[in-house]
C-alpha positions as CSV (number, residue, x, y, z in Angstrom):
1,X,-14.7,-4.8,-22.1
2,X,-14.6,-7.2,-19.2
3,X,-11.7,-6.1,-16.9
4,X,-10.1,-9.9,-15.8
5,X,-8.7,-10.1,-12.3
6,X,-6.7,-12.5,-10.9
7,X,-8.1,-13.0,-7.0
8,X,-5.5,-15.5,-6.2
9,X,-3.2,-12.8,-6.8
10,X,-5.6,-9.9,-5.1
11,X,-5.3,-12.5,-1.9
12,X,-1.4,-12.6,-2.3
13,X,-1.3,-8.8,-2.8
14,X,-3.1,-8.5,0.2
15,X,-1.1,-10.8,2.6
16,X,2.3,-9.1,0.9
17,X,1.0,-5.6,2.6
18,X,0.3,-7.3,5.8
19,X,3.8,-8.3,5.8
20,X,5.5,-5.4,4.7
21,X,3.7,-3.5,7.5
22,X,4.4,-5.5,10.3
23,X,8.7,-5.4,8.9
24,X,8.5,-1.8,8.6
25,X,6.7,-0.9,11.6
26,X,8.6,-3.4,13.7
27,X,10.4,-1.9,16.4
28,X,14.1,-2.5,14.8
29,X,12.9,-1.0,11.8
30,X,11.2,2.0,11.6
31,X,8.5,1.3,14.8
32,X,10.6,3.6,17.0
33,X,10.8,6.2,15.1
34,X,7.0,5.9,13.8
35,X,6.1,5.7,17.5
36,X,8.0,8.9,18.1
37,X,6.6,10.9,15.6
38,X,3.1,9.9,15.7
39,X,3.2,10.7,19.7
40,X,1.6,7.4,20.4
41,X,2.7,4.5,22.7
42,X,2.3,1.1,23.6
43,X,-0.7,1.2,26.0
44,X,-2.6,3.5,23.2
45,X,-1.5,0.9,20.3
46,X,-3.2,-1.8,21.8
47,X,-6.6,0.1,22.3
48,X,-8.7,-1.2,19.5
49,X,-5.4,-3.0,17.3
50,X,-8.6,-5.9,16.7
51,X,-10.4,-3.2,14.5
52,X,-7.4,-1.3,13.1
53,X,-5.9,-4.6,11.8
54,X,-9.7,-5.8,10.7
55,X,-9.3,-2.1,8.9
56,X,-5.9,-2.6,7.2
57,X,-6.9,-6.2,5.9
58,X,-9.9,-4.6,4.4
59,X,-8.2,-1.5,2.7
60,X,-5.7,-4.1,1.7
61,X,-7.8,-5.9,0.0
62,X,-9.6,-3.0,-1.6
63,X,-6.1,-1.3,-2.9
64,X,-5.1,-4.7,-4.3
65,X,-8.4,-5.6,-6.2
66,X,-8.2,-1.8,-7.8
67,X,-5.0,-2.0,-8.6
68,X,-5.3,-5.4,-10.5
69,X,-8.1,-3.8,-12.1
70,X,-6.3,-0.7,-13.6
71,X,-3.0,-2.7,-14.0
72,X,-5.8,-5.2,-16.5
73,X,-7.0,-1.8,-18.3
74,X,-3.3,-0.5,-18.6
75,X,-2.1,-3.6,-19.9
76,X,-4.7,-3.3,-22.4
77,X,-3.8,-0.1,-23.7
78,X,0.1,-0.4,-23.0
79,X,0.6,-3.6,-24.3
80,X,4.0,-4.2,-22.5
81,X,4.7,-7.3,-20.0
82,X,1.9,-7.8,-17.5
83,X,4.7,-7.2,-14.8
84,X,5.9,-4.0,-16.6
85,X,2.5,-2.6,-16.7
86,X,1.3,-3.6,-13.0
87,X,5.0,-2.0,-12.0
88,X,4.0,1.3,-13.4
89,X,0.5,1.1,-12.4
90,X,1.7,0.6,-9.3
91,X,3.8,3.8,-9.3
92,X,1.7,6.0,-11.0
93,X,-1.4,5.5,-8.4
94,X,1.2,5.9,-5.9
95,X,2.2,9.0,-6.6
96,X,-1.1,10.5,-7.9
97,X,-3.4,9.2,-4.7
98,X,-1.9,8.1,-2.2
99,X,1.0,10.9,-2.0
100,X,-0.5,13.3,-3.4
101,X,-3.3,12.9,-0.7
102,X,-1.2,12.5,2.3
103,X,1.1,15.4,1.7
104,X,-2.5,17.2,1.7
105,X,-3.5,15.9,4.7
106,X,-0.3,15.7,6.8
107,X,0.2,20.0,5.9
108,X,-3.0,20.7,7.6
109,X,-2.7,18.2,10.5
110,X,0.7,19.9,10.9
111,X,2.8,16.1,11.1
112,X,5.9,16.1,10.7
113,X,7.1,15.8,7.1
114,X,9.7,12.9,8.5
115,X,6.1,11.2,9.2
116,X,4.9,11.9,6.1
117,X,7.9,10.8,4.1
118,X,8.0,7.7,6.3
119,X,4.4,6.8,5.6
120,X,4.8,7.5,2.2
121,X,7.8,4.9,1.4
122,X,6.2,2.5,3.0
123,X,3.2,2.8,1.2
124,X,5.4,2.6,-2.1
125,X,6.9,-0.4,-1.5
126,X,3.8,-1.7,-0.2
127,X,2.3,-1.2,-4.0
128,X,5.7,-2.1,-5.9
129,X,5.6,-5.5,-3.5
130,X,1.5,-5.7,-4.9
131,X,2.6,-5.2,-8.4
132,X,5.2,-7.5,-8.6
133,X,2.8,-10.2,-6.8
134,X,0.1,-8.8,-9.8
135,X,1.9,-9.0,-12.4
136,X,3.6,-12.0,-11.8
137,X,0.5,-13.8,-11.4
138,X,-1.2,-12.5,-14.3
139,X,-5.0,-12.3,-15.0
């Protein structure tokens, strides 16, 4: 089986990740809470911010590609609408890989549960929006 991936969908899904993160962690939304829970400040955040942004874009690109790839496989099996298969794939990948790993690491790092919930919710929204884009544009 050849897995087909729509690269335009992957690029748009990657961009959506950056937009969601910019809104989610904005001061007027959850930015202040996130800074307090992480015990970071503006000065610390500015250090290596370019490297953090590059890493984020690369990670988002990988995430979008994997979501598109696994969505194609799920769609080949379930034969629902591509959008439905993309959304359900996004949810299950989020639950099984993102949240499960986040909870594990955050528990050992003694991070506040509120921070884990905030970041996990951000990842859910990000993956679901990626799923909408990938599902809507198809292969």
